[in-house]
C-alpha positions as CSV (number, residue, x, y, z in Angstrom):
1,X,13.2,3.3,-20.9
2,X,14.4,1.7,-17.5
3,X,12.1,-1.3,-18.3
4,X,13.7,-2.0,-21.6
5,X,12.0,0.3,-24.1
6,X,14.3,1.0,-27.0
7,X,12.9,4.5,-27.7
8,X,10.5,6.7,-25.8
9,X,8.7,9.2,-28.1
10,X,7.9,12.5,-26.2
11,X,4.2,13.3,-26.0
12,X,1.5,14.4,-23.6
13,X,-1.7,16.4,-23.4
14,X,-2.2,18.6,-26.5
15,X,1.2,17.4,-27.9
16,X,0.6,13.9,-29.2
17,X,3.4,12.6,-31.5
18,X,2.7,12.4,-35.2
19,X,3.0,9.3,-37.4
20,X,6.3,10.8,-38.7
21,X,7.6,11.0,-35.1
22,X,6.7,7.4,-34.4
23,X,8.0,6.1,-37.8
24,X,11.4,7.9,-37.1
25,X,11.6,6.3,-33.7
26,X,10.9,2.9,-35.1
27,X,13.5,3.4,-37.8
28,X,16.2,4.6,-35.2
29,X,16.1,1.2,-33.4
30,X,17.4,-0.6,-36.5
31,X,15.4,-3.6,-35.3
32,X,13.9,-6.2,-37.6
33,X,10.9,-6.5,-35.3
34,X,9.2,-3.8,-33.1
35,X,6.2,-3.5,-30.8
36,X,4.7,0.0,-30.4
37,X,2.8,1.0,-27.3
38,X,0.8,4.3,-28.0
39,X,-0.3,4.6,-24.3
40,X,-3.0,7.0,-25.4
41,X,-6.1,6.2,-27.4
42,X,-5.5,9.4,-29.5
43,X,-2.1,8.1,-30.6
44,X,-3.2,4.6,-31.7
45,X,-4.1,5.7,-35.3
46,X,-0.8,7.6,-35.8
47,X,1.1,4.5,-34.5
48,X,-0.8,2.3,-37.1
49,X,-0.1,4.8,-39.8
50,X,3.7,4.9,-38.8
51,X,3.9,1.1,-39.0
52,X,2.5,0.9,-42.5
53,X,5.0,0.1,-45.3
54,X,8.1,-0.3,-43.1
55,X,10.5,-3.0,-43.7
56,X,10.5,-3.6,-39.9
57,X,7.9,-6.0,-38.8
58,X,5.9,-3.7,-36.5
59,X,3.0,-4.6,-34.2
60,X,1.0,-1.8,-32.7
61,X,-0.4,-2.9,-29.3
62,X,-3.3,-0.4,-28.8
63,X,-2.5,0.5,-25.1
64,X,-4.8,3.4,-24.1
65,X,-2.9,4.6,-21.0
66,X,0.4,4.7,-19.3
67,X,-0.6,2.1,-16.7
68,X,-1.6,-0.3,-19.6
69,X,1.7,0.4,-21.3
70,X,3.7,-0.3,-18.2
71,X,1.8,-3.5,-17.6
72,X,2.5,-4.6,-21.2
73,X,6.2,-3.8,-20.8
74,X,6.4,-6.0,-17.6
75,X,4.8,-8.9,-19.6
76,X,7.5,-8.7,-22.3
77,X,9.9,-11.7,-22.5
78,X,13.1,-11.7,-24.5
79,X,12.9,-15.5,-24.8
80,X,9.4,-15.4,-26.4
81,X,8.6,-14.9,-30.1
82,X,7.1,-11.7,-31.5
83,X,3.6,-13.2,-31.7
84,X,3.9,-14.7,-28.2
85,X,5.0,-11.4,-26.8
86,X,2.2,-9.5,-28.5
87,X,-0.4,-11.9,-27.0
88,X,1.1,-11.8,-23.5
89,X,1.4,-8.0,-23.6
90,X,-2.1,-7.5,-24.9
91,X,-3.5,-9.7,-22.1
92,X,-1.5,-7.7,-19.5
93,X,-2.7,-4.4,-20.8
94,X,-6.3,-5.6,-20.9
95,X,-6.1,-6.6,-17.3
96,X,-5.4,-3.0,-16.2
97,X,-8.1,-0.5,-15.2
98,X,-6.9,3.1,-15.7
99,X,-7.9,6.3,-13.9
100,X,-6.7,9.9,-14.1
101,X,-6.8,12.7,-11.6
102,X,-6.5,16.1,-13.2
103,X,-7.8,19.7,-12.8
104,X,-10.8,20.9,-14.7
105,X,-9.8,23.2,-17.5
106,X,-13.2,25.0,-17.3
107,X,-16.6,25.0,-15.4
108,X,-19.0,22.6,-17.0
109,X,-21.5,19.8,-16.4
110,X,-20.7,16.4,-17.8
111,X,-22.6,13.1,-17.2
112,X,-24.6,14.6,-14.4
113,X,-21.4,15.9,-12.6
114,X,-21.0,19.7,-12.0
115,X,-17.4,20.8,-12.3
116,X,-15.8,24.1,-11.5
117,X,-12.7,25.4,-13.3
118,X,-9.6,24.2,-11.4
119,X,-11.5,21.6,-9.5
120,X,-9.9,18.2,-9.1
121,X,-11.7,15.6,-11.2
122,X,-11.6,11.9,-11.7
123,X,-11.7,10.3,-15.2
124,X,-11.8,6.5,-15.4
125,X,-11.4,4.8,-18.8
126,X,-12.2,8.1,-20.5
127,X,-15.3,8.9,-18.5
128,X,-15.7,11.7,-16.0
129,X,-16.8,10.1,-12.8
130,X,-16.2,12.5,-9.9
131,X,-15.4,16.1,-9.0
132,X,-13.9,16.7,-5.5
133,X,-12.5,19.4,-3.2
134,X,-8.9,18.1,-3.1
135,X,-6.5,16.0,-5.2
136,X,-6.3,13.5,-2.3
137,X,-10.0,13.1,-2.2
138,X,-10.0,12.6,-6.0
139,X,-7.4,9.9,-5.7
140,X,-9.2,8.1,-2.9
141,X,-12.5,8.3,-4.8
142,X,-10.9,7.1,-8.0
143,X,-9.4,4.1,-6.2
144,X,-12.7,3.3,-4.5
145,X,-14.7,3.3,-7.8
146,X,-12.1,1.2,-9.6
147,X,-11.8,-1.4,-6.8
148,X,-15.6,-1.7,-6.7
149,X,-15.7,-2.4,-10.4
150,X,-12.9,-5.0,-10.5
151,X,-11.2,-7.5,-8.3
152,X,-7.8,-5.9,-8.5
153,X,-5.0,-6.8,-6.1
154,X,-2.6,-4.0,-6.9
155,X,-2.9,-0.2,-7.1
156,X,-0.2,1.8,-8.8
157,X,-0.1,5.6,-8.4
158,X,2.0,7.5,-10.9
159,X,2.8,10.8,-9.2
160,X,2.8,13.9,-11.4
161,X,5.2,16.8,-11.7
162,X,5.1,19.2,-8.8
163,X,3.3,16.8,-6.4
164,X,4.8,16.5,-2.9
165,X,6.5,13.1,-2.6
166,X,6.0,12.8,1.1
167,X,2.3,13.6,0.8
168,X,2.1,11.0,-2.0
169,X,3.8,8.4,0.2
170,X,1.4,9.1,3.1
171,X,-1.6,8.9,0.7
172,X,-0.4,5.5,-0.6
173,X,-0.1,4.2,3.0
174,X,-3.6,5.5,3.8
175,X,-5.1,3.8,0.7
176,X,-3.3,0.6,1.5
177,X,-4.7,0.5,5.0
178,X,-8.2,1.6,4.0
179,X,-8.7,-0.8,1.1
180,X,-6.4,-3.6,2.4
181,X,-4.5,-3.7,-0.9
182,X,-1.0,-3.3,-2.1
183,X,-0.2,0.2,-3.3
184,X,2.8,0.9,-5.4
185,X,4.1,4.5,-5.8
186,X,5.9,5.6,-9.0
187,X,7.5,9.0,-9.6
188,X,5.9,9.5,-13.1
189,X,6.7,13.2,-13.4
190,X,3.8,13.7,-15.9
191,X,2.4,17.2,-16.4
192,X,-1.3,18.1,-16.2
193,X,-2.2,15.0,-14.2
194,X,-1.3,15.1,-10.5
195,X,-2.0,11.3,-10.5
196,X,-2.4,8.5,-13.0
197,X,-3.8,5.4,-11.4
198,X,-3.7,1.7,-12.5
199,X,-5.6,-1.1,-10.8
200,X,-4.7,-4.7,-11.8
């Protein structure tokens, strides 16, 4: 909202918004044109269904994560046409590599990785990559894997609800020094994910 979004539809893990929720949000803007950022691959279809048949000219930009959605918002220009904005925003979202640090809901083995219930795990672009002892180790491992896979110049850490802000700031400083890269810290406040990570 602080970056110019007209409406933010509540959602999250296990509580994805419905097509009706998204349709109501679009209608509430009263706009002739709208761009919808699902920010979750499980919400893209609902957003597309919501856009069908509306008088509003709606474009669904299939952002799969919050870091992708934020990058798309930054790329928006009030002076550009709808088509130009969609093109710029899609390019910005596509340039973001997304990672998640969360806690395992149950003990399991996925993709050759043994995971214990409650253990910090790293998911990158939807794939389990790592299980660690601490959340800080998970963040460091996630950033290392992502930077090895792309030539990013900026790491953004979205800090989840309940995380210690001082510890997060210290972690950001350590990552910046270790990887010699700019690290931006954002108070995301998201539940279930101690950290969401974007590299671009």
